[in-house]
C-alpha positions as CSV (number, residue, x, y, z in Angstrom):
1,X,-9.5,18.7,-13.5
2,X,-12.9,18.9,-11.7
3,X,-11.5,21.5,-9.3
4,X,-10.2,23.7,-12.1
5,X,-13.5,23.6,-14.1
6,X,-16.1,24.4,-11.4
7,X,-15.9,27.7,-9.5
8,X,-17.6,26.5,-6.3
9,X,-15.2,23.7,-5.7
10,X,-12.2,25.9,-6.8
11,X,-13.1,28.5,-4.2
12,X,-13.3,25.9,-1.5
13,X,-10.0,24.4,-2.6
14,X,-8.2,27.7,-2.8
15,X,-9.5,28.6,0.6
16,X,-8.0,25.4,2.0
17,X,-4.7,25.8,0.1
18,X,-4.4,29.4,1.4
19,X,-5.0,28.4,5.0
20,X,-2.4,25.6,4.8
21,X,0.2,27.8,3.1
22,X,2.1,28.5,6.4
23,X,2.9,24.8,6.8
24,X,5.4,23.1,4.7
25,X,4.0,19.8,3.2
26,X,1.2,19.4,5.7
27,X,-1.1,16.7,4.3
28,X,-4.8,17.6,4.2
29,X,-5.8,14.8,6.5
30,X,-3.2,13.4,8.8
31,X,-2.7,12.7,12.5
32,X,-1.4,16.3,12.7
33,X,-5.0,17.5,13.3
34,X,-3.9,20.4,15.5
35,X,-2.0,22.0,12.7
36,X,-4.9,21.7,10.4
37,X,-7.3,23.2,12.9
38,X,-5.0,26.0,13.8
39,X,-4.9,26.9,10.1
40,X,-8.7,27.6,10.4
41,X,-9.7,24.9,7.9
42,X,-13.3,23.6,8.4
43,X,-13.1,20.2,6.8
44,X,-16.9,19.7,7.2
45,X,-17.5,22.9,5.4
46,X,-15.1,22.0,2.6
47,X,-16.8,18.6,2.1
48,X,-20.2,20.3,2.3
49,X,-19.2,22.6,-0.6
50,X,-18.0,19.6,-2.6
51,X,-21.2,17.6,-1.9
52,X,-23.4,20.5,-2.8
53,X,-21.5,21.0,-6.1
54,X,-21.7,17.2,-6.9
55,X,-25.5,17.2,-6.1
56,X,-26.1,20.1,-8.4
57,X,-24.1,18.6,-11.2
58,X,-25.6,15.1,-10.6
59,X,-22.2,13.6,-10.2
60,X,-20.3,11.7,-7.6
61,X,-17.1,13.2,-6.2
62,X,-14.5,10.6,-5.4
63,X,-11.8,11.3,-2.8
64,X,-9.1,8.8,-2.2
65,X,-6.7,8.3,0.8
66,X,-3.6,6.2,0.0
67,X,-1.8,4.1,2.6
68,X,-4.3,5.4,5.2
69,X,-3.2,2.8,7.8
70,X,0.0,4.8,8.5
71,X,-2.0,7.1,10.7
72,X,-3.5,4.3,12.8
73,X,-3.9,5.1,16.4
74,X,-5.7,8.4,15.8
75,X,-9.4,8.0,15.9
76,X,-10.2,11.5,14.7
77,X,-9.7,10.4,11.1
78,X,-12.2,7.6,11.5
79,X,-14.7,9.9,13.1
80,X,-14.3,12.3,10.2
81,X,-14.7,9.5,7.6
82,X,-17.8,8.3,9.3
83,X,-19.2,11.9,9.2
84,X,-18.5,12.1,5.5
85,X,-20.1,8.8,4.7
86,X,-23.2,9.6,6.8
87,X,-23.7,13.3,5.7
88,X,-22.4,13.7,2.2
89,X,-24.1,11.2,-0.1
90,X,-22.5,12.6,-3.3
91,X,-19.0,12.0,-2.0
92,X,-17.5,8.6,-2.4
93,X,-14.6,7.7,-0.1
94,X,-11.8,5.3,-1.3
95,X,-9.1,4.2,1.0
96,X,-6.1,2.1,0.0
97,X,-3.3,0.3,1.8
98,X,-0.6,-2.2,1.0
99,X,-0.9,-3.7,4.5
100,X,-4.3,-5.2,4.2
101,X,-4.6,-6.7,7.7
102,X,-3.4,-3.5,9.3
103,X,-5.7,-1.4,7.2
104,X,-8.8,-3.4,8.2
105,X,-7.7,-3.4,11.9
106,X,-7.5,0.4,11.7
107,X,-10.8,1.0,9.9
108,X,-12.6,-1.4,12.3
109,X,-15.7,-2.1,10.2
110,X,-16.4,-5.1,12.4
111,X,-15.3,-3.5,15.7
112,X,-18.2,-2.0,17.8
113,X,-16.0,0.7,19.2
114,X,-14.9,2.0,15.8
115,X,-16.7,5.1,14.3
116,X,-16.9,3.1,11.0
117,X,-18.6,0.1,12.6
118,X,-21.5,-1.2,10.5
119,X,-20.9,1.2,7.6
120,X,-21.4,-0.3,4.2
121,X,-18.2,-0.9,2.2
122,X,-17.0,-2.7,-0.9
123,X,-13.6,-4.4,-0.9
124,X,-11.5,-4.5,-4.0
125,X,-8.4,-6.6,-3.4
126,X,-5.5,-6.3,-5.8
127,X,-3.5,-9.4,-6.4
128,X,-0.6,-10.2,-8.6
129,X,-1.6,-10.3,-12.3
130,X,-1.8,-13.6,-14.0
131,X,0.5,-14.1,-17.0
132,X,-2.3,-13.1,-19.4
133,X,-3.2,-10.0,-17.4
134,X,0.4,-9.0,-17.1
135,X,0.9,-9.3,-20.8
136,X,-2.2,-7.3,-21.6
137,X,-1.1,-4.6,-19.1
138,X,2.3,-4.3,-20.6
139,X,1.1,-4.3,-24.2
140,X,-1.5,-1.6,-23.5
141,X,1.1,0.5,-21.7
142,X,3.7,0.2,-24.4
143,X,1.1,1.2,-27.0
144,X,0.6,4.4,-25.1
145,X,4.3,5.3,-25.1
146,X,4.7,4.0,-28.7
147,X,7.2,1.2,-28.0
148,X,7.1,-2.3,-29.4
149,X,9.2,-4.7,-27.4
150,X,9.9,-8.1,-28.8
151,X,7.7,-10.9,-27.5
152,X,10.6,-12.7,-25.8
153,X,11.4,-9.6,-23.7
154,X,7.7,-9.3,-22.7
155,X,7.5,-13.0,-21.7
156,X,10.8,-12.6,-19.7
157,X,9.5,-9.5,-17.9
158,X,6.2,-11.2,-17.0
159,X,8.0,-14.2,-15.5
160,X,10.8,-12.3,-13.9
161,X,8.7,-9.6,-12.3
162,X,6.1,-12.1,-11.0
163,X,3.1,-10.3,-12.1
164,X,3.4,-7.6,-9.5
165,X,1.6,-4.5,-10.9
166,X,4.1,-2.0,-9.3
167,X,7.1,-3.8,-10.7
168,X,5.6,-4.1,-14.2
169,X,4.8,-0.4,-14.1
170,X,8.4,0.4,-13.0
171,X,9.6,-1.7,-16.0
172,X,7.5,0.3,-18.3
173,X,8.8,3.6,-16.9
174,X,12.4,2.4,-17.3
175,X,11.7,1.4,-20.9
176,X,10.2,4.8,-21.6
177,X,13.2,6.6,-20.1
178,X,15.7,4.6,-22.2
179,X,13.4,4.4,-25.2
180,X,14.2,0.7,-25.5
181,X,13.2,-2.6,-23.9
182,X,15.6,-5.5,-23.3
183,X,16.2,-8.5,-21.1
184,X,19.0,-6.6,-19.4
185,X,16.6,-3.8,-18.4
186,X,14.2,-6.4,-17.0
187,X,17.1,-7.7,-14.8
188,X,17.9,-4.1,-13.7
189,X,14.3,-3.5,-12.7
190,X,14.2,-6.8,-10.9
191,X,17.3,-5.9,-8.9
192,X,16.0,-2.4,-8.2
193,X,12.6,-3.8,-7.1
194,X,14.3,-6.3,-4.8
195,X,16.3,-3.5,-3.1
196,X,13.2,-1.3,-2.8
197,X,11.2,-4.1,-1.3
198,X,14.0,-4.8,1.1
199,X,14.2,-1.2,2.2
200,X,10.5,-1.2,3.0
201,X,10.9,-4.4,5.1
202,X,13.7,-2.8,7.0
203,X,11.1,-0.5,8.6
204,X,9.5,-3.6,10.1
205,X,12.8,-5.1,11.2
206,X,13.5,-1.8,13.1
207,X,10.6,-2.8,15.4
208,X,12.1,-6.2,16.2
209,X,15.2,-8.0,14.9
210,X,13.1,-11.2,15.2
211,X,11.4,-10.2,11.9
212,X,14.8,-10.2,10.3
213,X,15.5,-13.7,11.6
214,X,12.2,-15.0,10.3
215,X,12.4,-13.4,6.9
216,X,16.0,-14.3,6.3
217,X,15.2,-17.9,7.1
218,X,12.1,-18.1,4.9
219,X,14.0,-16.4,2.0
220,X,16.7,-19.1,2.4
221,X,14.5,-22.2,2.6
222,X,11.5,-21.0,0.5
223,X,8.7,-21.8,3.0
224,X,8.6,-22.7,6.7
225,X,6.2,-24.1,9.3
226,X,5.2,-22.4,12.5
227,X,7.5,-24.8,14.5
228,X,10.4,-24.1,12.2
229,X,10.0,-20.3,12.7
230,X,9.9,-20.9,16.5
231,X,13.0,-23.1,16.3
232,X,15.1,-20.6,14.2
233,X,14.3,-17.8,16.6
234,X,15.2,-19.9,19.7
235,X,18.4,-21.0,18.0
236,X,19.4,-17.5,17.2
237,X,18.7,-16.2,20.7
238,X,19.8,-19.4,22.5
239,X,16.8,-19.4,24.7
240,X,13.2,-20.4,24.7
241,X,10.5,-18.2,23.2
242,X,6.8,-18.4,24.1
243,X,4.3,-19.7,21.6
244,X,2.3,-16.4,21.9
245,X,5.3,-14.4,20.9
246,X,5.9,-16.5,17.8
247,X,2.3,-16.4,16.8
248,X,2.2,-12.6,17.2
249,X,5.3,-12.1,15.0
250,X,3.8,-14.4,12.2
251,X,0.4,-12.7,12.4
252,X,2.0,-9.2,12.2
253,X,4.0,-10.2,9.1
254,X,0.8,-11.7,7.5
255,X,-1.3,-8.6,8.3
256,X,1.3,-6.4,6.7
257,X,1.2,-8.6,3.6
258,X,4.9,-9.7,3.8
259,X,4.2,-13.4,4.2
260,X,1.4,-15.7,3.0
261,X,0.1,-18.9,4.6
262,X,-0.8,-22.0,2.7
263,X,-1.2,-25.6,4.0
264,X,0.4,-24.7,7.3
265,X,3.5,-23.2,5.6
266,X,4.6,-19.6,5.4
267,X,6.3,-18.0,2.4
268,X,7.3,-14.5,1.4
269,X,4.7,-13.0,-0.8
270,X,7.0,-11.0,-3.1
271,X,9.5,-13.0,-5.2
272,X,11.7,-10.0,-5.7
273,X,11.8,-9.3,-2.0
274,X,13.2,-12.8,-1.6
275,X,15.9,-12.0,-4.1
276,X,16.7,-8.7,-2.3
277,X,17.0,-10.5,1.0
278,X,19.1,-13.3,-0.4
279,X,21.4,-10.7,-2.0
280,X,21.7,-8.8,1.3
281,X,20.2,-10.5,4.4
282,X,18.2,-8.4,6.9
283,X,19.7,-7.4,10.2
284,X,19.3,-9.9,12.9
């Protein structure tokens, strides 16, 4: 909406869009820096235009990058973000990621060799909604789409979907699509969510079948200690495994937000992922 309303920003945006036209679905800022540069796009100039407009209008322009950790390994993005933060004081950068540990490792705010080292940032961590928050979220959403589900269905959805904002949103979308809310629909969404979560985890398992062994075991028993994880891998492979290898696997799963640690025990963070794995175990 801001781009459409203000000519200066519109001109800069149109210039960028025109330059990228030869490339099919090339994101504005990705590790494919060469393609962007060959298109003749001067990102510093673009953000300079935006910053100038925001200063004149006495506004802050917010730009968000979703799941930015997927381009980890390419430092040019970090250098560019550092340039934006240092040079354009009317531009606010928001980065999001579902793999919190991986995200912070990539950004490197506490790593002296990172371009973003020492930069000020504010962290907003999304957690599962409490029962009260989930109810408020659903009630507000249903008011917007003019549906009035019975309280029993709401309570069932809150319990079944475990307060995960994404799954609650998916439930609302399905209710809107069918113009009705029911317990059966909650179950359908829970099953769909479990399959979606499992599909995401398959990407991790593709890196090492050991992840499948660990997650299948934890999904089966509910929670497991470090020594139990080590034992189940060794039993599966019929050979000893180093402590370092086990610790690395567990740390990676925790960094990606797949498992959580409490009192020396590890559990899968998403209850619906547990259901998805129990319904169809991961490859080992």
